[in-house]
C-alpha positions as CSV (number, residue, x, y, z in Angstrom):
1,X,194.2,156.9,122.2
2,X,192.9,155.2,119.0
3,X,194.8,153.0,116.9
4,X,195.0,154.6,112.5
5,X,193.2,152.3,110.2
6,X,195.4,150.3,108.3
7,X,195.5,151.3,105.1
8,X,195.1,148.1,101.9
9,X,197.5,149.5,99.2
10,X,196.9,145.6,97.9
11,X,195.2,142.3,97.9
12,X,194.5,138.9,96.5
13,X,192.1,136.8,96.0
14,X,193.0,132.7,96.1
15,X,190.2,131.1,94.3
16,X,189.3,131.8,90.7
17,X,185.7,130.6,91.1
18,X,182.7,132.7,90.0
19,X,182.7,133.9,94.3
20,X,186.7,135.0,94.2
21,X,185.8,136.3,90.6
22,X,183.6,138.1,91.8
23,X,185.0,139.7,94.4
24,X,188.6,140.1,92.9
25,X,186.6,142.3,90.5
26,X,184.7,144.1,94.1
27,X,187.7,144.8,94.8
28,X,189.2,146.4,91.8
29,X,186.2,147.9,90.9
30,X,186.8,149.9,94.4
31,X,190.2,150.9,92.9
32,X,193.2,148.5,94.9
33,X,194.9,146.4,92.2
34,X,193.8,142.3,93.2
35,X,196.2,139.1,92.6
36,X,194.0,136.6,91.5
37,X,195.3,132.9,92.1
38,X,194.3,129.3,91.0
39,X,195.7,126.3,90.3
40,X,196.1,126.3,86.6
41,X,196.9,128.7,84.7
42,X,192.8,127.5,82.5
43,X,191.0,127.8,86.0
44,X,192.4,131.9,85.9
45,X,192.3,132.8,82.5
46,X,188.2,131.9,83.8
47,X,188.1,134.0,86.5
48,X,189.7,136.6,84.6
49,X,186.9,136.8,81.5
50,X,184.6,136.7,84.3
51,X,185.6,139.7,85.9
52,X,185.5,140.6,82.6
53,X,182.1,140.0,81.8
54,X,181.2,141.9,84.7
55,X,182.3,144.6,83.9
56,X,180.9,144.6,79.9
57,X,177.6,144.1,82.3
58,X,178.4,147.7,83.4
59,X,179.7,149.2,79.8
60,X,176.5,147.6,78.4
61,X,174.5,149.3,81.0
62,X,176.1,152.4,80.7
63,X,177.6,153.2,83.5
64,X,180.6,153.1,82.3
65,X,182.8,153.7,79.6
66,X,185.1,151.1,77.6
67,X,188.6,152.7,78.8
68,X,187.1,153.4,82.3
69,X,186.9,149.6,81.8
70,X,190.1,149.2,80.8
71,X,191.5,151.2,83.0
72,X,189.8,148.6,86.1
73,X,190.7,144.8,84.3
74,X,194.8,146.5,84.7
75,X,194.5,146.4,88.2
76,X,193.3,142.4,88.2
77,X,197.0,140.2,87.3
78,X,196.6,136.0,87.9
79,X,199.1,133.9,89.1
80,X,199.0,130.7,89.4
81,X,201.3,130.9,92.2
82,X,201.8,132.9,95.3
83,X,204.3,134.5,94.0
84,X,202.9,138.7,94.2
85,X,202.0,137.8,97.7
86,X,205.1,139.0,99.4
87,X,203.8,142.5,99.6
88,X,200.1,141.5,99.9
89,X,198.2,143.8,102.6
90,X,195.1,141.7,103.0
91,X,194.3,138.0,101.5
92,X,191.0,136.9,100.5
93,X,190.3,132.6,100.2
94,X,187.1,131.9,98.0
95,X,188.3,127.6,98.0
96,X,186.0,124.7,98.6
97,X,184.8,124.4,101.8
98,X,186.5,122.0,103.5
99,X,188.4,122.8,106.7
100,X,191.4,120.9,105.3
101,X,192.1,122.3,102.3
102,X,191.8,126.1,104.5
103,X,194.3,125.0,106.7
104,X,196.4,124.0,104.3
105,X,195.7,126.8,101.9
106,X,196.7,129.7,105.0
107,X,200.1,127.5,106.3
108,X,200.9,128.0,102.9
109,X,200.6,131.6,102.5
110,X,201.9,132.0,106.0
111,X,205.2,131.0,105.2
112,X,204.9,134.0,102.3
113,X,202.8,137.2,103.4
114,X,204.4,140.2,105.6
115,X,203.5,139.4,109.3
116,X,200.7,142.4,108.1
117,X,199.1,140.5,106.3
118,X,195.0,139.9,106.9
119,X,193.6,136.6,106.5
120,X,190.6,137.0,105.5
121,X,188.6,133.2,104.7
122,X,184.9,133.6,102.8
123,X,183.7,130.8,104.5
124,X,180.4,130.3,104.8
125,X,180.1,128.1,107.4
126,X,183.5,126.9,109.2
127,X,184.6,127.6,112.3
128,X,186.9,131.5,112.1
129,X,189.4,130.1,114.9
130,X,190.4,126.2,114.1
131,X,190.9,127.9,110.3
132,X,193.3,130.3,112.4
133,X,194.8,128.2,114.3
134,X,196.8,126.3,111.5
135,X,198.3,129.4,111.1
136,X,201.4,131.4,113.3
137,X,199.0,135.3,113.6
138,X,195.9,133.2,114.2
139,X,195.6,137.5,115.6
140,X,195.4,138.0,111.7
141,X,193.0,135.5,110.3
142,X,188.7,136.9,110.4
143,X,185.4,135.6,108.3
144,X,184.8,138.0,105.3
145,X,181.8,136.4,103.7
146,X,180.7,137.9,101.3
147,X,177.4,137.1,99.2
148,X,176.4,135.4,95.9
149,X,176.9,136.7,93.5
150,X,179.5,139.6,95.1
151,X,179.0,142.2,93.3
152,X,175.8,143.2,93.5
153,X,175.3,142.0,96.9
154,X,176.1,144.5,99.4
155,X,176.2,142.4,102.8
156,X,179.9,141.4,104.6
157,X,179.4,139.0,107.1
158,X,182.4,140.4,109.3
159,X,182.7,137.6,111.9
160,X,185.9,137.3,114.3
161,X,187.5,133.8,115.8
162,X,189.0,133.1,119.3
163,X,192.5,134.0,118.7
164,X,191.3,137.2,116.3
165,X,191.8,141.0,117.7
166,X,190.3,143.8,117.5
167,X,192.9,145.5,115.0
168,X,192.1,143.2,112.6
169,X,188.6,143.0,113.2
170,X,188.4,147.2,113.0
171,X,191.0,147.2,109.8
172,X,188.3,144.6,107.8
173,X,185.3,146.5,109.0
174,X,187.5,149.5,106.7
175,X,188.1,147.7,104.4
176,X,185.1,146.3,103.5
177,X,183.4,149.6,103.6
178,X,185.7,150.8,101.2
179,X,184.5,148.3,98.9
180,X,181.1,150.0,99.8
181,X,180.0,146.9,101.2
182,X,177.7,146.8,104.5
183,X,180.0,145.2,107.1
184,X,178.1,143.4,110.1
185,X,179.8,142.2,113.0
186,X,179.0,138.6,113.8
187,X,179.7,137.2,116.9
188,X,181.3,133.5,115.5
189,X,178.6,130.7,115.5
190,X,178.0,128.3,113.3
191,X,176.0,128.9,110.0
192,X,177.2,132.9,111.3
193,X,174.2,134.8,111.3
194,X,172.7,135.0,107.9
195,X,172.4,131.3,107.2
196,X,171.6,131.1,111.2
197,X,167.8,132.4,110.2
198,X,167.5,131.1,106.6
199,X,168.0,127.6,107.5
200,X,165.3,127.4,109.9
201,X,162.5,129.3,107.1
202,X,164.3,127.0,104.2
203,X,163.6,123.9,106.0
204,X,159.8,124.8,107.5
205,X,158.7,125.6,103.6
206,X,160.2,122.2,103.4
207,X,158.2,120.1,106.8
208,X,154.9,122.2,105.9
209,X,155.4,120.4,101.5
210,X,156.5,117.1,102.7
211,X,153.4,117.2,105.3
212,X,150.9,117.8,103.1
213,X,150.5,121.1,104.0
214,X,150.5,123.2,100.7
215,X,151.7,122.8,97.3
216,X,154.7,123.8,96.2
217,X,153.7,126.4,94.1
218,X,150.9,127.8,97.6
219,X,154.1,128.2,99.4
220,X,156.3,130.5,97.1
221,X,153.2,132.4,96.3
222,X,152.3,133.1,99.5
223,X,156.3,134.6,100.5
224,X,156.2,136.1,97.1
225,X,153.0,137.8,98.3
226,X,154.3,138.3,102.3
227,X,157.2,140.3,100.4
228,X,160.4,138.5,99.8
229,X,162.3,138.6,96.8
230,X,161.2,134.7,96.0
231,X,159.8,131.4,97.4
232,X,161.8,129.6,99.8
233,X,162.1,126.2,96.7
234,X,163.3,128.7,93.9
235,X,166.0,129.8,96.5
236,X,166.7,125.9,96.8
237,X,166.5,125.0,93.9
238,X,169.5,128.4,93.5
239,X,171.2,127.1,96.1
240,X,171.4,123.8,95.4
241,X,169.3,121.4,97.5
242,X,173.0,119.0,98.4
243,X,174.2,122.4,99.5
244,X,170.5,123.2,102.1
245,X,171.3,120.2,103.0
246,X,175.3,119.9,104.7
247,X,173.7,123.4,106.3
248,X,171.2,122.5,107.5
249,X,173.3,119.1,108.8
250,X,176.3,121.9,110.1
251,X,173.3,123.5,112.3
252,X,171.5,121.0,113.3
253,X,175.1,119.1,114.6
254,X,175.6,122.4,116.2
255,X,172.3,123.6,117.7
256,X,170.3,120.5,118.3
257,X,166.3,119.3,117.6
258,X,165.1,122.8,117.0
259,X,167.6,122.3,113.5
260,X,166.5,118.9,112.9
261,X,166.6,118.8,109.1
262,X,162.7,118.1,107.0
263,X,163.3,114.8,105.2
264,X,162.8,114.9,101.7
265,X,165.5,116.7,102.2
266,X,167.9,114.1,101.8
267,X,165.6,112.4,99.5
268,X,165.9,115.0,97.2
269,X,170.0,114.8,97.1
270,X,170.2,111.2,97.2
271,X,167.7,111.7,94.3
272,X,170.1,113.4,92.6
273,X,167.8,116.3,91.9
274,X,170.3,119.1,93.5
275,X,167.6,122.2,91.4
276,X,168.9,124.2,88.8
277,X,172.3,122.6,88.0
278,X,171.5,119.3,87.8
279,X,167.9,119.6,86.0
280,X,165.4,119.0,89.0
281,X,165.0,119.8,92.4
282,X,162.0,121.0,94.2
283,X,160.8,122.0,90.5
284,X,161.7,120.3,87.8
285,X,164.0,122.5,84.9
286,X,164.2,119.2,82.7
287,X,161.0,117.3,81.4
288,X,163.2,114.4,81.1
289,X,163.7,113.8,85.4
290,X,163.9,110.2,86.2
291,X,162.5,110.5,89.7
292,X,159.4,112.7,90.8
293,X,158.8,115.4,93.7
294,X,155.6,113.2,94.4
295,X,156.7,109.9,95.1
296,X,159.2,111.0,97.4
297,X,156.6,112.9,99.4
298,X,154.6,109.7,99.1
299,X,157.7,107.8,100.4
300,X,158.2,110.3,103.2
301,X,154.6,110.6,104.2
302,X,154.3,107.1,104.3
303,X,157.7,106.8,106.3
304,X,158.2,109.0,108.7
305,X,154.3,109.9,110.6
306,X,154.3,113.6,110.4
307,X,153.2,116.4,112.2
308,X,150.7,117.7,110.5
309,X,149.3,121.9,111.1
310,X,147.6,124.0,108.5
311,X,150.0,126.2,106.7
312,X,150.5,129.9,106.4
313,X,153.7,131.9,106.0
314,X,153.8,133.2,109.6
315,X,154.9,129.3,110.3
316,X,157.9,130.1,108.1
317,X,158.6,133.7,109.1
318,X,158.3,132.4,112.9
319,X,161.1,130.2,112.2
320,X,163.1,132.6,110.9
321,X,162.5,135.6,113.7
322,X,162.5,132.9,116.4
323,X,166.5,132.2,115.9
324,X,167.0,135.5,115.6
325,X,165.8,136.5,118.8
326,X,168.2,133.6,120.5
327,X,170.8,134.2,118.3
328,X,170.0,137.5,119.6
329,X,170.1,135.7,123.2
330,X,173.3,135.1,122.5
331,X,175.1,138.1,121.8
332,X,175.5,137.1,118.0
333,X,175.0,140.6,116.3
334,X,173.0,143.8,117.7
335,X,169.3,143.7,117.3
336,X,170.2,146.7,113.9
337,X,173.0,144.4,113.1
338,X,170.8,141.2,112.8
339,X,167.2,143.3,110.8
340,X,170.2,145.7,108.8
341,X,171.8,141.5,108.0
342,X,168.7,139.6,106.7
343,X,167.3,143.0,104.3
344,X,171.4,142.8,103.4
345,X,171.4,139.2,102.7
346,X,168.9,137.7,101.6
347,X,166.3,140.4,100.7
348,X,163.7,141.0,103.7
349,X,161.2,142.8,102.6
350,X,162.2,147.1,103.5
351,X,158.5,147.7,104.8
352,X,158.2,144.5,107.4
353,X,161.8,146.3,108.4
354,X,164.3,142.9,109.6
355,X,162.6,139.7,111.1
356,X,162.9,142.3,114.6
357,X,161.6,144.9,113.2
358,X,159.5,142.2,112.4
359,X,157.8,140.8,115.4
360,X,157.6,144.0,116.9
361,X,154.5,145.0,114.2
362,X,153.5,141.1,114.9
363,X,153.7,142.2,118.3
364,X,155.2,139.6,120.7
365,X,152.7,138.5,122.3
366,X,150.7,137.1,119.4
367,X,154.8,135.4,118.5
368,X,155.0,133.7,121.1
369,X,151.3,132.7,121.5
370,X,152.0,131.7,117.9
371,X,155.2,130.0,118.5
372,X,153.6,128.1,122.0
373,X,150.0,126.9,119.3
374,X,153.1,125.4,116.6
375,X,155.7,124.2,119.4
376,X,152.1,121.7,121.2
377,X,151.3,120.7,117.1
378,X,155.2,120.5,115.7
379,X,157.2,119.7,118.6
380,X,160.7,120.8,119.8
381,X,161.4,123.6,116.7
382,X,159.3,125.9,117.8
383,X,159.9,126.0,120.9
384,X,159.9,129.8,121.6
385,X,163.8,131.6,123.2
386,X,163.1,132.5,126.4
387,X,163.9,135.9,126.2
388,X,160.2,136.4,124.1
389,X,158.9,135.5,127.6
390,X,160.5,137.9,129.4
391,X,159.8,140.3,127.4
392,X,155.7,139.8,127.3
393,X,156.2,139.2,131.0
394,X,157.2,143.2,131.3
395,X,155.1,144.5,128.3
396,X,157.5,145.3,126.4
397,X,154.6,144.0,123.2
398,X,156.5,145.6,119.9
399,X,155.3,148.7,118.4
400,X,152.1,148.4,120.0
401,X,153.6,149.5,123.7
402,X,155.9,152.2,122.5
403,X,159.0,148.7,123.3
404,X,159.6,145.9,121.7
405,X,163.4,144.7,120.3
406,X,163.0,148.9,119.1
407,X,162.2,151.6,121.5
408,X,158.8,153.2,118.8
């Protein structure tokens, strides 16, 4: 007998920063009451002001009336304690990306919330299983990774920990669908799905730059011509070089040599060139930036003894494709969900269908031979996923043979 899905009547979001406020706005927009909690009244008020600003943007564009905005705002309440959590059906945590902080928070609300409450973390890289282990109900804890900005981005990664129950997974997927999002089920792994595939692509762009294979502008322009919404360096500067470097280190720790971060990332962080937020990253946003990118690249080239290969946009794309195939092999997600996640989460061009559809278009034999060539030139980060060799051996070459990662 199939089980009825849990109905969510009331939600809470802990952390009233840009991400938490965005998630709370999405919840209120779906018609649910939501409590937005932070440590002090100023932070809560700032979060509520952010929500109002998002709604005001809709009013200004003629997408809703002022009176509809006020009705939605009435669904949002602010809190500096957990007194309003006694009847919430789901709590979404959107605080600082620190394991101990998140564990302490869930330990605290574990004592307050009803036993049926779903606990969801918006973590982008931490272990769902470890966060869940801090509570008395690890079966009720799940990852719900929204993408920034939450009101605009359709993708939500739904990540089960080792102890997460099937009921919790089903309820979380239904909740995300109720928010008009696209939920993608992801098996727990470092970086989950989107960041795990995006990081090698961003990292390879940094390798191309530090080798002197191409300039910042040449690389960003080539990626735009491929169809991505922005170049890798503009994106890295927006994300924050410190954040990108931290994710790269987490993935290197989990997956080893193929995820070794480009040296230039650490140099940029040390020089406090952290992206748009600091006035300089890969690009200069403030002409008064003390260190120059060219000087940092020169030092890396002098000290690192870099291999060099000609630049092509496929170097970046095949780094992503290869990781997508490895994730597919590991059962992290289905082929269709991997492509959907990259389309909805990173703006991978619709015309190319996602990294696995792109591989099918290119030809699996072409992908394999190009990865082998890059491995011989640049080392083990381009070691082809074993699945590619099996597919070529079986004649599953993609579009041209009628069968690859998908049927044609």
